[in-house]
C-alpha positions in Angstrom: -22.2 72.6 30.3 -19.1 70.7 29.3 -17.5 70.4 25.9 -18.5 66.7 25.6 -22.2 67.6 25.7 -21.8 70.3 23.0 -19.7 67.9 20.9 -22.4 65.2 21.2 -25.2 67.6 20.4 -23.2 68.9 17.4 -22.7 65.3 16.0 -26.4 64.6 16.4 -27.3 67.9 14.6 -25.1 66.9 11.7 -26.8 63.4 11.5 -30.2 65.0 11.4 -29.2 67.5 8.7 -27.8 64.7 6.5 -31.1 62.9 6.8 -33.1 66.1 6.0 -34.6 66.1 9.5 -35.2 69.2 11.6 -31.8 69.4 13.4 -33.0 69.1 16.9 -30.8 66.9 19.1 -31.2 65.9 22.7 -29.1 64.3 25.5 -30.1 63.1 28.9 -27.4 63.3 31.5 -27.5 61.6 35.0 -24.7 62.2 37.5 -22.6 63.8 34.8 -22.8 60.9 32.3 -24.8 60.9 29.1 -27.3 58.0 29.3 -29.4 58.7 26.2 -29.1 60.7 23.0 -31.3 61.2 20.0 -32.2 63.5 17.1 -35.5 64.2 15.4 -36.8 61.3 13.2 -40.3 62.5 12.3 -39.6 62.5 8.6 -37.7 59.1 8.6 -40.4 57.4 10.6 -43.4 59.4 9.4 -44.4 59.6 13.1 -45.2 62.9 14.6 -44.1 61.6 18.0 -40.5 61.0 17.0 -39.1 64.3 18.4 -35.6 64.1 19.7 -36.7 64.8 23.3 -39.3 62.0 23.3 -37.0 59.5 21.7 -34.3 60.4 24.3 -36.7 60.1 27.2 -37.8 56.7 26.0 -34.2 55.5 25.8 -33.3 56.9 29.2 -36.4 55.3 30.8 -35.5 51.9 29.3 -31.9 52.2 30.5 -32.8 53.2 34.0 -35.9 50.8 34.1 -37.9 53.8 35.4 -40.1 56.3 33.7 -39.3 58.9 36.5 -36.2 60.9 35.4 -36.1 63.1 38.5 -32.3 63.1 38.8 -31.7 63.7 35.1 -31.0 66.8 33.0 -32.1 67.2 29.4 -29.9 69.1 27.0 -31.6 70.1 23.7 -30.6 72.3 20.7 -34.0 73.9 20.3 -36.4 74.9 23.1 -38.9 72.0 23.3 -42.3 72.4 21.6 -45.5 72.2 23.7 -45.9 68.5 23.1 -42.4 67.7 24.3 -42.7 70.1 27.2 -45.7 68.0 28.5 -43.8 64.7 28.1 -40.8 66.3 29.8 -43.0 67.4 32.7 -44.7 64.0 33.0 -41.3 62.2 33.0 -40.2 64.5 35.8 -36.9 65.5 34.2 -35.2 67.8 36.7 -33.7 70.5 34.5 -33.9 71.3 30.8 -31.1 73.2 29.0 -31.6 74.5 25.5 -29.5 76.5 23.0 -32.0 78.2 20.7 -35.4 79.7 21.6 -38.3 78.1 19.7 -39.7 81.6 19.2 -37.2 84.5 19.9 -40.1 86.7 21.1 -41.3 84.2 23.7 -39.2 83.0 26.6 -39.9 80.1 28.9 -41.2 81.1 32.3 -40.6 77.7 33.9 -37.5 78.0 36.1 -36.5 74.4 35.3 -35.9 75.6 31.7 -32.5 77.3 31.3 -31.3 79.0 28.1 -27.7 78.1 27.6 -25.0 80.6 26.6 -25.1 80.8 22.8 -23.2 78.1 21.0 -22.4 79.8 17.6 -21.8 76.5 15.8 -25.0 74.7 16.7 -27.2 77.8 16.7 -25.8 78.7 13.2 -26.6 75.3 11.9 -30.2 75.4 13.1 -30.8 78.9 11.8 -29.3 78.1 8.4 -31.5 74.9 8.2 -34.7 76.9 8.8 -33.6 79.7 6.5 -32.9 77.1 3.7 -36.4 75.5 4.2 -38.2 78.8 4.0 
């Protein structure tokens, strides 16, 4: 993963934290270019569906005029929840890259989900956010 993707995810994480949202950020990349980006907005919108991954998929689908995202990759800061995994599957995203496991004791068995090399900055922000909330 290139530095631009990490930088964009980091910016989105910071925006989410400033708005007291769970700092999950997502990017969709097609042919090496970022075509959609989002962060969680469930608290802002009071809508349980406003997860970063779903917002990002909606944006990418509109931009491409196609709900099928076969040739796209999704980069997300936190391993997607079960709801998002189902939406990702239905939208046919090719690969999913994530930084932090949803549950450190469970790992994704789907080969299209790839755990990225740890990014200390983003991982630290997420862990600190959850620690502060508990």
